[in-house]
N, C-alpha and C positions, 0 to 999 in steps of 0.2 A: 598436423588434429587441427579441426576451425580452432579460431580464436575469439573468444568472447569476453566483453570487458565487460564489465557489471559496475558498477557507480553503489555507494551507498552500501557497499557489500558486507560492512558492521551493522546496518542496522535488521532491524530481525526477518523484514522484507528478502531483502539480500543476503542475506545468514542461509534463509533456508534454499532460496536460487543460487546460491557457489553448492552446497550439499548436493541441490540433483541434476544439475548442470552439463559438472565435472565427471558427470560418466558420459558424455557424450564431447564436449567442448576443453581447447583448451582453455582459464580457465582467471581471464586477470582482475582482482577487485580492485574496486579503491575506499580510503577509510581520510578520518580529516582529528576529528579528537578522540574518535575510542579504537587504539590499535592494536588488530588481535591474528592470530597463525587461523587458518583453516587448512587443516593438512591434503596437501594436492594443488592447492591456490596460490598465483603468484600476487602476493600485497603491497598495493601502493600505495603511499599517501600521496595523495593529491589537493589539493583546495581549486577546488570546480570555480570558482567563482573568478580563479585567474585566471585571463584566456589563454596566457603564452603556456603555463602549467597544461592547460589546456590540451593545447595545440603537440608539445611535447608528449606529452601520454600518447596520444594519436598514433606519431611520427613515430614512438618509439615499440608503439606494443603492433600493431600493424593492425588493428583489432577486423576479421568476419565482419560482426555485428555488435551491435548495442543492449543492453535496456539500462534507462536511468532511472535506479530508485532515491534515489541519492536527495534528500529533501528536508523543510523543517515542516516536522505534517501532523507536528500540537496545532491545533488552533486557537487557541490561547495563547501562546507564544508566539504566534507570525503576526496576533490583533496586536499587541503590547512589543513588538519588533518588527516595524515596517518596513524597512529598510534594508537591516539583514536575513527574516525570511525571501525582501523580494531577487536577492540579489543570487542566490542556490534556487529558489523554486520559480522563475523566473527565466531570468538575464540569461542564467548558468543552463538550464534546460531549451532555450531557443540557439544558444555555440553547439552544443552539441548536435543537433540536429542540422544544424547549418553543416557541423563538419562529418556529421552522419553523408549528407548529399552531395559533399564537395568526390566524398570516399566511396560514392555509390553503396554501402549498408544497410545493410540493414536495422532500423533503428527502434525498441517500446520502450517508448513511457508512461509510470503508470501514475495516473492522475486520480480522481480524487470523487469519489457519492455523494459527496459537501460542494460538490459544483451549481450542486440546485437543492430550492427554498421550499423542499422541505409540500409542498400544497398541492404536486400532480402527480405523486406516485399509483405503481412504477413509473418509475422511465424506462425509456426507452431511446435509445445514441442521438434517434434522430430531433430528440426535447431541444425547447432552448435550455439555456443555461442563465439561469442565476445570482451564483452564489449571496448567502445571509452573512459573512463575517470575511475576514481576509486572506483568511488560508484557502477559503471559496473561489476569491474576488482573483489570486495568484493563478490559481492550476486554471481554473477558465481561461486565464491569461496567457501560459504557458503550454494550454493547451492550441491556441487559434497561431501563435507565434513558429510553433510548429510548430501544427503541417503549413504552415503560407513559408518556411523557411524549407521544408521537406515534405512534401505531400505524401510521401509510399511511409511517415513514420503511423508505429500503432501508437496509436495514443486507448492505453488501456484503464477505465474507471476503477477503482479496485472499491472494494466494500468494506467494512470495519473487521481487522482484522484476528485472529487469535493465534495461538497453537504455544510449545512448549518455548521458554525463554533461552535463550544465546549467552554466550562468553561475554557479547554488549547489548543483549536487551532483552526488554521484557515484554510480554503485549497484556490487553489491559484486563483480560483472566487471573493472571496469577499474584498483582496485590487485594483479586476477590478471594481466594482463593487462602491468602493470608488472613485476611481480615475477617471473613469466617470463622478459621484456623482457632484462627485468640479468641475467639466468638464476643467482635465486637460485629455492635451496629454500620448491615451494606444497603445505602441506599440504592436503591437503581430505579428510573427512569421510566414510569407505565407506558406513556405516550410519544418515547421517541424509537422511530423503528427502524431498521436497516435489514441486509440482506449477507449477516457474515457467512465469512470460509475460513479456511484456516491457512496457516501463511503454506503450510505444503500444497495442499490447493491453487491456490494465487499463484506459486510459482510452475505449477506445473498449466493454469492457464497462461503465463506470462511465453513461456514457452514451446505453449504452440501455437499463441500466435503471430509469437513474434517472428514468421519468414513469410506467415498465410493473410496477413489483414490488413488496408493499412487506411488510417482514416482509424477514426474511434470502432472500439467496441467494449461491451463492458462484459466485470468476471465476477459479476454477483454469486450469492449463493442461489439454493431452490429454495429458499425457505423466506418470508416475511417475520418480526419477531422485533419483540420488545427488545430492551436493553434488561428489561423486570421477570419477562419469561425469562430470557437467556441464563439469568441466571440464579432459577427455578427447575434444569437442565442439568448444567453444572452441582448443584448443589446433588443432584438425584447422581448422576456419572459420578464424581468423584467421593459418593458418602459424607457430607461436611456438613454441620452443625447446619438448621435450618432455622430458627427459632430466633436471630439475627437479621435475618434479606428481609429485608422494607422498603415499600413501593415509595415512589415519592412521584413528583413532577416537576417537568422543567424548572418552571418560573418559584420551584422550592429555593434553586442554588442559583444561585449569582455567579455569574459567566463572565469572566473578559471576553469572548466570544460567544456571539449567538450561537445560538446552532438550529439548524430546521428538524419538524416533525416528522416531521420519514420521506426517509432519501435509500427508499427500496428498488435498487433494478431491477429491471427485466433481461436478462439475459440472457434470450434462445436464440440469437443471432450466434452464442458464442456454440450456448449449447449445441446447437447442429452441424459444427465447428467439431467436434467431439470433447466440450471441455464439461468434466461431470467430477461439479461438488459431490461430495458426500451429507447424507443427514444430520443435524448439527452432530445430533445424538451420540450415533457412528464417528464421527469426526471428533466426537472429544473421550471416549472409548478407546481411539484408536491410539489417543496422549495418553492415557492412561497405561495401554499394551506397552507402549514406544518407554 
């Protein structure tokens, strides 16, 4: 069976990827600070910022392909911890691309819609990057560095993702649900737009493009929506108390990292390859069934 190395297997997306990919691959998943066991997956504790450890993993596992999801992905954390986040988001990513190039194996990298400034959405793959925060900047540098080291890399720009909580990670909807169930006020932006998908759909997209795409591809959903309007659908589907759901604007909330207003992705290139996100309502309904 083909061997797939998934970095960041203890993260939200990495965990969903492991669940889906283990049907067709022998999976080796890496973690660092959040140990966990996933049935059928060989979990490896690895510090990806240590190049020797990285080399050893490639040498020991001899992967057939790699999907690199490990990252510091909270914009506010990256803004306040620039060196620590750069080590994993940029340096480790470029090193992984180099090792994949040395072994001539498929490599997919999870980038972000936050490489854009939010002024000219919806964004296509060919549009210029212009990040407004350090996290977006690090991902943009990693994209360029990885493609320089290994032009065969599939650079997958991911949208906002949601889904069921995993043993070691949550998506943004869990605190939303908790807040509304406790009948506490939940303020969501009316002026921040994304093209969200579920973790499950995102994982399907990554596996689809892993061996089909070289260069940049967008894996956004089919609906452009504000966080507030997403919250309204969440309330309806999960039958949550709605009285405490309030609208606010980005300028009302002080954050360490600036946020772009609209980073909706045009993902028609991926749709043409067979990437099929469901409607947000259907994705949320499936979470209830699960």
